[in-house]
N, C-alpha and C positions, 0 to 999 in steps of 0.2 A: 671871723677870718675875712680879710680883705683880699687884695690883689696878690698875685704871685708871679714870679718870673724864674725861668730855668735856662741858663746859657752855658754852653761848653766852650772854653777857650783852648783850642788845641796848642800843644807845645808850650803852654804858659807855666813854666817852672821857675822858681827863684834861682838866682845865681848862687854858686857854692859858698860864697862869702857870707850869705845870710844864715848859714847853719849856726845855731847857738853853741854848738860844740867846737866850732872852728878854732877857738883859742887853745884848745887842748891838743891840737895837731899842727903839724907843719908850719905854715906861714903865720898863723895866728889871725887875729881879727884887727883889721886896720880901719879906724873910724871913717876915714874919707871913702874908702872902698865900700863900706857898709852903707853909708849915706847915699852914694851914687847908685848902688844896686837897688835900694829901697825906692829911690826917686824913679829909676828906670822901670821898675815893676809897677809902680803906681800909674805912670803914664801909659805903659803897655796894656794894663788891665782896663783902664778907663777907655782908651781908644778901641780896644778889642770889644768891650761891651757896647760902645756907641756904634759899632759897625752893624749891630743887630737891630732890625726894625722894632722888635718887641721892647728893647730898651729905649729907643728914641720915642716910642709911643707912651712910655711911662710918664704921664703928664706932670707929676709932682712927687718929690721924695716921700717915702713912707715915714710917718712920724714915729712909729714903733714897728720893729721888725725882728724876725728870726732869720739870721743869715746862716746858710749851710754851705760850707766850702768842702768840696771833695777833691782832694789832692791825688790825682791819678798818675802814678809813675811806676816804672820798672824798679826793681831793687837796685841799690847802688852796686852790688856785686855783679848783677847781670849787665848793667850799663858798662861797668869796668871791662867786661869781656868783649864788648862791642867796640870796634875801632873808632876812635875819635870822640867817644862819649864820656870817658872817665874824667871825673873832676870838673866837668863844665857846668852841670846843673845839680842842684841839691835834691836828693831823693831820700827823705827821712823815713825812718822805720816806725816812728811813733807820732801820735797826734800832737803832743805837747810841743815838740820841735817843729812840726809842720805849721802850727798856729804862729809861733814866733817868726818863722821865715816868711809868713804871708801878711805881715803888717802893711807893707806897701800895697798889696793887693786889696786889702780892706779899705785903705785910703782911696784907691782907684775906684772902688765901688761907690764910695761917698761922692767922689768927684763926678762920676757918671750920673749922679742924681737919683740913685735908687733908694737911698736911706738918708735921712736928714743929718745924722751925726753918728759917730761910732762909739759914743759914750754908753755906759751901762743904762743910762736913762732912756735911751732910744733903741737899743738893740741888744740881743744876745746872740751868740754864735755857737755853731757846732762845727767841728772839723773832723773830717773822715780821711784816712789814708787808705787808698785802694790800689792794690798791685795790679799792674797790667803786664802784658808780655812783649809789647812792641813799642817803639818810639812813636808810631802813628797814633797810638791810643793815649799817649801821655798828654796831660794838660790839667786845667783847673775848671771844675764845674762850679758855677755860682748859682745858688738858689736863694731867692729872697721871698719870704712869706710875710706879708703885712699882717700885723695883729692889731686888735682893737684897743688895747690898753697897754700902758707902760709895763715892761718886764717887772715881775714882782721881786725886786731886790730892795733891801733897806737903804735909807738915805744916810 
């Protein structure tokens, strides 16, 4: 096991348009809006990470890594009851939807220089959805664990 890093990015939640279920409801999924939201999240995560000394001190990207993303959010129902929060940020109930919505975040992690590439040859990831009770606790926890050899997946 090599280096590791653990950074919490407060209030870093994806835009509602990044919900994979969005097409089944209301306005649907507009490709340009999705592209813009992914780009914005990518930049926000990269800049958020680079604001931390531990990330700037990470002298070269990990060749092989295990990425753990902990998506900390209130439930969508709780947010809807709070004035001004309903429908602004995506708060998924399951990890599959959370991973889909965090593609821009994963790209931002690569841009910040923590991992060489996001292909299966260089990293594998775990996504956790954690419920919190306040807006102040919401955000994205990024943990990178450098591993000594390529993830054991077939070619």
